[in-house]
Backbone as ProteinMPNN parsed JSONL, in Angstrom:
{"seq_chain_A": "XXXXXXXXXXXXXXXXXXXXXXXXXXXXXXXXXXXXXXXXXXXXXXXXXXXXXXXXXXXXXXXXXXXXXXXXXXXXXXXXXXXXXXXXXXXXXXXXXXXXXXXXXXXXXXXXXXXXXXXXXXXXXXXXXXXXXXX", "coords_chain_A": {"N_chain_A": [[-6.046, -15.275, 211.473], [-5.211, -17.691, 213.545], [-6.369, -17.976, 216.638], [-6.545, -19.586, 219.021], [-5.202, -21.549, 218.395], [-2.689, -21.242, 218.464], [-1.847, -19.623, 220.808], [-2.386, -16.78, 221.673], [-5.217, -16.724, 222.725], [-5.418, -17.529, 225.071], [-3.681, -16.23, 226.237], [-3.946, -12.987, 225.939], [-6.404, -13.927, 227.479], [-4.874, -14.379, 230.091], [-3.314, -11.831, 230.392], [-4.7, -9.203, 230.546], [-4.502, -6.432, 229.684], [-2.121, -6.465, 227.576], [-2.513, -5.035, 225.355], [-1.592, -4.055, 223.464], [-1.786, -1.298, 223.791], [-1.082, 2.104, 224.565], [0.923, 1.558, 223.063], [2.362, 2.895, 220.072], [2.476, 3.283, 216.684], [3.756, 3.382, 212.884], [2.701, 2.611, 210.129], [3.737, 2.144, 207.115], [2.453, 1.693, 204.109], [0.912, 1.881, 201.338], [-2.027, 0.746, 201.153], [-3.318, 0.521, 203.157], [-6.555, 0.988, 204.601], [-8.183, 3.667, 205.776], [-10.648, 3.568, 206.523], [-11.593, 1.231, 207.566], [-13.103, -0.95, 209.645], [-11.13, -2.706, 212.295], [-10.171, -0.644, 212.48], [-10.899, 1.308, 213.8], [-11.107, 1.588, 216.666], [-10.084, 1.25, 219.787], [-8.94, -1.631, 222.281], [-9.857, -0.064, 224.365], [-11.253, 1.936, 223.949], [-10.505, 4.119, 222.301], [-9.45, 5.789, 219.483], [-8.209, 4.547, 217.172], [-6.377, 5.542, 214.799], [-4.176, 8.078, 214.535], [-3.269, 9.968, 213.083], [-2.816, 10.547, 209.23], [-0.914, 10.29, 206.733], [-0.711, 11.224, 203.391], [1.886, 9.211, 201.374], [2.024, 9.336, 198.917], [1.217, 11.166, 197.557], [-1.169, 11.146, 196.448], [-4.793, 11.677, 196.176], [-3.833, 14.948, 195.07], [-4.302, 15.08, 192.485], [-7.181, 15.923, 190.562], [-9.613, 13.541, 190.078], [-11.746, 12.731, 188.829], [-12.888, 13.636, 186.177], [-13.881, 12.545, 183.302], [-11.952, 10.962, 181.157], [-11.785, 10.031, 177.312], [-10.392, 7.482, 174.869], [-8.377, 8.666, 172.244], [-9.255, 7.392, 169.079], [-6.206, 6.286, 168.531], [-5.782, 5.691, 170.298], [-4.775, 6.934, 172.403], [-4.361, 9.263, 175.284], [-4.419, 12.43, 176.639], [-2.49, 13.505, 179.641], [-2.565, 14.72, 183.106], [-0.74, 16.495, 183.365], [-0.144, 17.407, 180.652], [1.07, 15.284, 178.921], [1.334, 12.353, 175.846], [-0.414, 9.675, 176.553], [-0.459, 6.186, 176.358], [-3.322, 4.326, 176.555], [-3.467, 1.102, 177.261], [-5.232, -1.482, 175.207], [-6.542, -3.711, 176.258], [-7.33, -3.294, 178.934], [-9.706, -3.27, 180.734], [-12.744, -1.136, 181.724], [-13.405, -0.438, 185.283], [-15.419, -0.307, 186.64], [-17.77, -1.442, 184.818], [-16.655, -3.977, 185.225], [-17.109, -3.932, 187.671], [-19.634, -3.749, 188.374], [-20.533, -6.536, 186.933], [-20.352, -8.043, 189.016], [-21.529, -7.186, 190.839], [-24.322, -7.719, 190.229], [-23.618, -10.612, 190.134], [-23.253, -11.399, 192.524], [-25.828, -10.125, 193.751], [-27.121, -11.783, 193.109], [-26.946, -14.105, 194.425], [-27.187, -13.485, 196.672], [-29.99, -13.534, 196.826], [-30.489, -16.223, 196.528], [-29.32, -17.822, 198.448], [-31.107, -16.472, 200.468], [-33.591, -17.292, 200.546], [-33.235, -19.914, 200.635], [-32.482, -20.167, 202.886], [-35.075, -19.382, 204.049], [-36.456, -21.722, 203.173], [-35.618, -23.533, 204.906], [-35.623, -22.743, 207.657], [-38.832, -22.831, 206.993], [-39.33, -25.435, 206.538], [-38.077, -26.755, 209.02], [-39.891, -25.531, 211.203], [-40.536, -25.314, 214.634], [-42.364, -26.021, 216.698], [-43.259, -24.611, 220.723], [-45.58, -25.795, 223.44], [-45.908, -24.617, 226.322], [-47.998, -25.253, 229.431], [-49.958, -23.553, 231.129], [-52.279, -22.786, 234.192], [-53.579, -21.058, 233.288], [-54.276, -21.564, 230.952], [-53.453, -22.856, 227.689], [-49.816, -21.964, 226.485], [-48.769, -21.09, 223.641]], "CA_chain_A": [[-5.007, -15.975, 212.575], [-5.739, -18.673, 214.15], [-5.18, -17.16, 217.896], [-6.631, -20.516, 220.089], [-3.514, -22.87, 218.164], [-0.791, -20.179, 219.022], [-1.955, -19.499, 222.517], [-3.355, -16.321, 221.82], [-6.922, -15.837, 223.021], [-4.779, -17.648, 226.729], [-2.143, -14.894, 226.654], [-5.001, -12.255, 226.375], [-6.911, -13.885, 229.153], [-4.27, -14.035, 231.292], [-3.125, -10.432, 230.736], [-6.243, -7.988, 229.047], [-4.294, -5.007, 229.225], [-1.043, -6.702, 226.858], [-3.791, -5.547, 224.166], [-1.35, -3.205, 222.335], [-2.628, 0.575, 224.703], [0.099, 2.764, 224.286], [2.26, 2.177, 221.201], [3.134, 3.897, 219.176], [2.919, 2.471, 215.57], [3.252, 3.923, 211.968], [2.253, 1.652, 208.902], [3.748, 2.538, 205.706], [1.875, 1.06, 202.769], [-0.037, 2.192, 199.965], [-2.697, 0.295, 200.617], [-4.272, 1.0, 204.421], [-7.738, 1.328, 203.96], [-8.385, 4.144, 207.364], [-12.024, 3.92, 207.076], [-11.047, -0.527, 207.698], [-13.484, -1.353, 211.331], [-10.751, -3.058, 213.498], [-8.628, 0.057, 212.637], [-11.433, 2.994, 214.351], [-11.614, 2.015, 217.815], [-8.831, 0.915, 220.19], [-9.579, -1.532, 223.553], [-9.518, 0.625, 225.678], [-12.438, 3.118, 223.437], [-9.235, 5.596, 222.302], [-9.572, 6.187, 218.241], [-6.711, 3.769, 216.698], [-5.216, 5.86, 214.251], [-4.178, 9.065, 214.755], [-3.193, 10.79, 210.918], [-2.757, 10.054, 208.122], [0.316, 11.189, 206.547], [-0.876, 10.317, 202.209], [3.185, 9.475, 200.746], [2.204, 8.617, 197.132], [0.633, 12.192, 197.22], [-2.725, 10.421, 195.765], [-5.28, 13.27, 196.311], [-3.613, 15.975, 194.841], [-4.185, 15.286, 190.953], [-8.334, 15.517, 189.991], [-9.705, 11.807, 188.934], [-13.229, 13.017, 188.568], [-12.684, 14.265, 184.744], [-13.954, 11.488, 182.51], [-11.036, 10.78, 179.409], [-11.926, 8.332, 176.629], [-8.438, 7.667, 174.065], [-8.347, 8.82, 170.299], [-7.898, 7.123, 167.547], [-4.165, 6.422, 168.121], [-5.857, 5.207, 172.086], [-4.146, 7.609, 173.313], [-5.367, 10.356, 175.46], [-3.475, 13.453, 177.038], [-2.44, 13.465, 180.794], [-2.754, 16.583, 183.803], [0.237, 17.554, 182.972], [-0.865, 17.459, 178.717], [2.146, 14.544, 178.167], [0.646, 12.25, 175.927], [-0.996, 9.02, 177.659], [-1.066, 4.935, 175.664], [-4.279, 3.241, 177.43], [-3.846, -0.292, 177.152], [-6.103, -1.921, 174.743], [-7.166, -4.962, 177.259], [-7.545, -2.509, 180.153], [-11.557, -3.259, 180.719], [-13.124, -0.639, 182.1], [-13.562, -1.071, 186.097], [-17.441, -0.063, 186.933], [-18.238, -2.798, 183.791], [-16.113, -5.434, 186.176], [-17.875, -4.173, 189.708], [-21.772, -3.913, 187.747], [-21.337, -8.145, 186.739], [-19.66, -8.321, 190.264], [-22.932, -7.284, 191.849], [-25.066, -9.077, 189.541], [-23.487, -12.107, 190.68], [-24.054, -10.988, 194.44], [-27.574, -9.677, 193.983], [-28.347, -13.131, 192.764], [-26.2, -15.425, 194.775], [-27.592, -13.232, 197.738], [-31.456, -13.997, 196.898], [-30.802, -17.386, 196.295], [-29.047, -18.009, 199.737], [-31.639, -16.245, 202.161], [-34.788, -17.937, 200.173], [-32.595, -21.345, 200.943], [-32.62, -20.245, 204.525], [-36.164, -20.018, 204.491], [-37.169, -22.612, 203.178], [-34.866, -24.411, 205.75], [-37.14, -21.968, 208.025], [-39.622, -23.06, 206.828], [-38.843, -27.315, 206.612], [-37.503, -27.001, 210.046], [-40.256, -24.971, 212.225], [-40.84, -25.92, 216.483], [-44.071, -25.068, 217.954], [-43.533, -25.133, 222.316], [-45.908, -25.482, 224.006], [-46.337, -24.752, 227.527], [-48.836, -25.805, 229.956], [-50.368, -23.179, 233.045], [-53.197, -22.718, 235.341], [-54.858, -19.754, 232.864], [-54.411, -22.683, 229.364], [-51.634, -22.998, 226.772], [-49.733, -20.53, 225.947], [-48.433, -21.075, 222.137]], "C_chain_A": [[-5.661, -16.735, 213.115], [-5.233, -18.749, 216.075], [-5.338, -18.603, 219.028], [-5.7, -21.848, 220.294], [-2.518, -22.112, 218.755], [-0.942, -19.572, 220.19], [-2.482, -17.806, 223.145], [-4.241, -15.514, 222.898], [-5.977, -16.593, 224.67], [-3.835, -16.714, 226.968], [-3.546, -13.451, 226.954], [-6.374, -12.318, 227.565], [-6.338, -13.33, 230.683], [-3.574, -12.353, 231.365], [-3.688, -9.407, 229.701], [-5.293, -6.792, 228.964], [-2.974, -5.023, 228.473], [-1.949, -6.241, 224.978], [-2.571, -3.876, 222.987], [-1.446, -1.258, 223.197], [-1.43, 1.024, 225.253], [1.005, 2.978, 223.723], [2.118, 2.635, 220.919], [3.495, 3.545, 217.375], [2.327, 3.549, 214.346], [3.299, 2.794, 211.289], [2.704, 2.803, 207.643], [4.192, 1.831, 204.838], [0.643, 1.621, 202.55], [-1.155, 1.795, 200.23], [-3.637, 0.48, 202.037], [-5.631, 1.214, 203.714], [-8.227, 2.095, 205.441], [-9.709, 3.968, 207.894], [-11.969, 2.061, 207.871], [-11.9, -1.003, 209.418], [-12.646, -1.592, 212.343], [-9.672, -1.933, 213.218], [-9.24, 1.448, 213.653], [-11.158, 2.931, 215.983], [-10.305, 0.961, 218.718], [-9.624, -0.589, 221.152], [-10.438, -1.148, 225.046], [-10.725, 1.859, 224.742], [-11.187, 3.917, 222.595], [-9.576, 5.126, 220.695], [-7.559, 5.091, 218.127], [-6.155, 5.032, 215.698], [-5.566, 7.467, 214.204], [-3.873, 10.483, 214.258], [-2.74, 9.943, 211.071], [-1.885, 10.749, 207.221], [-0.198, 10.15, 204.661], [0.856, 11.133, 201.789], [2.801, 9.152, 199.597], [1.619, 10.343, 196.594], [-0.877, 12.066, 196.497], [-3.977, 11.365, 196.821], [-5.168, 14.311, 195.48], [-4.047, 15.916, 192.84], [-5.847, 14.871, 191.212], [-8.853, 14.108, 189.243], [-10.907, 12.124, 188.433], [-13.893, 12.748, 186.935], [-12.738, 13.066, 183.912], [-13.503, 10.877, 180.824], [-11.518, 9.75, 177.987], [-10.137, 8.578, 175.494], [-9.069, 8.015, 173.064], [-8.934, 7.541, 170.072], [-7.224, 5.954, 167.617], [-4.508, 5.685, 169.475], [-4.894, 5.991, 172.621], [-5.115, 9.526, 174.067], [-4.286, 11.637, 176.367], [-3.864, 13.512, 179.316], [-2.311, 14.53, 181.377], [-2.124, 16.719, 183.062], [0.878, 17.867, 180.764], [0.586, 16.511, 177.793], [1.213, 13.542, 177.559], [0.016, 10.624, 176.813], [-1.412, 7.515, 176.689], [-1.283, 4.489, 176.679], [-3.471, 1.637, 176.522], [-5.351, -0.682, 176.101], [-6.983, -2.719, 175.505], [-6.938, -4.607, 178.19], [-9.496, -2.67, 179.841], [-12.308, -2.35, 181.691], [-13.783, -1.222, 183.586], [-15.588, -1.593, 186.328], [-18.03, -1.122, 185.963], [-18.021, -3.933, 185.049], [-17.448, -4.932, 187.532], [-19.634, -4.513, 188.884], [-21.518, -5.2, 187.71], [-20.755, -8.422, 187.88], [-20.824, -8.262, 191.055], [-24.103, -7.375, 191.531], [-25.681, -9.531, 189.989], [-23.8, -11.735, 191.651], [-24.887, -11.421, 194.222], [-28.236, -11.649, 193.95], [-27.702, -14.25, 193.563], [-26.918, -14.798, 196.727], [-29.366, -13.904, 198.535], [-31.687, -15.688, 196.987], [-29.877, -18.252, 197.909], [-30.068, -17.419, 200.736], [-33.262, -17.167, 201.18], [-33.852, -20.108, 200.166], [-32.332, -21.382, 202.717], [-34.188, -19.861, 204.539], [-37.1, -20.279, 203.715], [-36.311, -23.751, 203.56], [-36.215, -24.039, 206.713], [-38.266, -22.161, 208.118], [-40.329, -24.994, 207.166], [-38.983, -27.348, 208.688], [-38.482, -25.809, 211.319], [-40.821, -25.712, 214.011], [-41.885, -25.537, 217.034], [-43.507, -26.089, 219.452], [-44.224, -24.75, 222.22], [-45.856, -25.445, 225.621], [-47.689, -24.627, 228.329], [-48.974, -24.594, 231.826], [-51.362, -23.52, 233.407], [-53.55, -22.348, 234.629], [-54.706, -20.905, 231.379], [-53.296, -23.315, 229.238], [-51.577, -21.917, 226.357], [-49.435, -21.867, 224.384], [-47.231, -20.194, 221.691]], "O_chain_A": [[-6.865, -16.498, 213.221], [-4.264, -19.283, 216.614], [-4.421, -18.779, 219.83], [-5.445, -22.641, 221.201], [-1.621, -22.517, 219.495], [0.017, -18.91, 220.588], [-2.808, -17.499, 224.292], [-4.167, -14.462, 223.533], [-6.038, -15.719, 225.535], [-3.277, -16.57, 228.056], [-3.922, -13.114, 228.076], [-7.012, -11.462, 228.178], [-6.699, -12.632, 231.631], [-3.4, -11.816, 232.458], [-3.336, -8.988, 228.599], [-5.437, -6.13, 227.935], [-2.396, -3.937, 228.457], [-1.955, -6.863, 223.915], [-2.936, -3.077, 222.124], [-0.961, -0.245, 222.693], [-0.829, 0.504, 226.193], [1.765, 3.943, 223.65], [1.372, 3.391, 221.541], [4.641, 3.572, 216.927], [1.304, 4.233, 214.371], [3.945, 1.873, 211.79], [2.199, 3.888, 207.354], [5.309, 1.394, 204.562], [-0.339, 1.796, 203.272], [-1.911, 2.452, 199.515], [-4.843, 0.585, 201.81], [-5.784, 1.537, 202.536], [-8.648, 1.33, 206.309], [-10.061, 4.083, 209.068], [-12.536, 2.011, 208.962], [-11.142, -1.379, 210.312], [-12.914, -1.017, 213.398], [-8.503, -2.088, 213.573], [-8.529, 2.328, 214.138], [-11.0, 3.981, 216.606], [-9.748, 0.024, 218.146], [-10.806, -0.783, 220.87], [-11.089, -1.559, 226.006], [-10.814, 2.871, 225.436], [-11.947, 4.779, 222.153], [-10.015, 3.978, 220.629], [-6.463, 5.06, 218.688], [-5.144, 5.491, 216.229], [-6.644, 8.014, 213.969], [-4.079, 11.608, 214.713], [-2.377, 9.091, 211.882], [-2.195, 11.91, 206.953], [-0.12, 8.927, 204.546], [1.223, 12.307, 201.769], [3.624, 8.359, 199.14], [1.623, 10.659, 195.405], [-1.513, 13.038, 196.089], [-3.865, 11.577, 198.028], [-6.217, 14.768, 195.027], [-3.971, 16.936, 192.156], [-6.102, 13.847, 191.847], [-8.545, 13.727, 188.114], [-11.089, 11.634, 187.319], [-14.848, 12.068, 186.558], [-11.667, 12.481, 183.749], [-14.164, 10.541, 179.841], [-11.404, 8.533, 178.128], [-9.244, 9.426, 175.464], [-10.258, 7.739, 172.908], [-9.043, 6.705, 170.969], [-7.455, 4.897, 167.03], [-3.578, 5.006, 169.909], [-4.134, 5.457, 173.429], [-5.9, 10.37, 173.635], [-3.16, 11.195, 176.592], [-4.899, 13.539, 179.982], [-1.986, 15.503, 180.698], [-2.524, 17.061, 181.949], [1.82, 18.299, 180.1], [1.033, 16.75, 176.671], [0.18, 13.414, 178.217], [0.17, 10.753, 178.028], [-2.556, 7.513, 176.233], [-0.502, 4.193, 177.583], [-3.111, 1.459, 175.358], [-6.421, -0.123, 176.339], [-8.186, -2.465, 175.449], [-6.216, -5.38, 178.82], [-10.212, -2.234, 178.939], [-12.552, -2.976, 182.723], [-14.534, -2.196, 183.519], [-16.401, -2.513, 186.231], [-18.947, -1.755, 186.485], [-18.899, -4.556, 185.646], [-18.365, -5.578, 188.038], [-20.437, -5.436, 189.02], [-22.265, -5.686, 188.56], [-20.483, -9.616, 187.76], [-21.124, -9.146, 191.859], [-25.005, -7.166, 192.342], [-26.867, -9.559, 190.316], [-25.027, -11.697, 191.755], [-25.163, -12.62, 194.284], [-29.143, -12.329, 194.43], [-28.026, -15.394, 193.246], [-27.047, -15.539, 197.702], [-29.784, -14.334, 199.61], [-32.696, -16.277, 197.375], [-30.128, -19.439, 198.119], [-29.952, -17.827, 201.891], [-33.9, -17.71, 202.082], [-34.207, -21.154, 199.623], [-32.087, -22.313, 203.485], [-34.563, -20.333, 205.612], [-38.137, -19.669, 203.453], [-36.183, -24.754, 202.858], [-37.322, -24.577, 206.712], [-38.907, -21.812, 209.109], [-41.307, -25.476, 207.738], [-39.852, -27.89, 209.37], [-37.83, -25.304, 212.233], [-41.548, -26.702, 214.1], [-42.065, -24.647, 217.864], [-43.351, -27.304, 219.569], [-44.429, -23.767, 221.509], [-45.737, -26.564, 226.118], [-48.519, -23.857, 227.846], [-48.477, -24.706, 232.947], [-51.672, -24.664, 233.076], [-54.524, -23.077, 234.444], [-55.666, -20.569, 230.685], [-52.516, -23.947, 229.95], [-52.412, -21.093, 225.985], [-49.8, -23.035, 224.247], [-46.912, -20.14, 220.503]]}, "name": "protein", "num_of_chains": 1, "seq": "XXXXXXXXXXXXXXXXXXXXXXXXXXXXXXXXXXXXXXXXXXXXXXXXXXXXXXXXXXXXXXXXXXXXXXXXXXXXXXXXXXXXXXXXXXXXXXXXXXXXXXXXXXXXXXXXXXXXXXXXXXXXXXXXXXXXXXX"}
C-alpha cells in the first residue's frame, strides 16, 4: 500500500496511537498464515493473534502417509473411498526442488555481482593526525 501517496504516513505521525490498538478483529479466511512476520507483535508489543480456530478441519486427517495411485490411476482415501488422481498433476516437491535449485543459482549470481561491484568501487579514506597516517 502506498502509504505516502494516500497520506497514511502523515496521519500516523499526527496520531501515533491510532494504529488499531485496542481493536479486536476476526479474520475468517482459509489462507491466513499465523507465522507471518506482520502478524506477530502489535505496535505496543502485544501479541497480535489471540486465538486461531481452524474452521476447515485442517489437521484432522494425517497427511504424512505417502500413497501412490494404482495402474488405473486410483488410490484409497481415508474413508476408504476410491479417489481418481488427475494424471496431469505433478508432485509439488519436484517443482519445489527445481525452484530451489534455480533460486540458489540466482542468489549465487547476485552475490558474485555484488562482490565484483564492491571490488571495482573500493574507496580508501586517508586521515592525517599528529601520530601519523591512519588508513
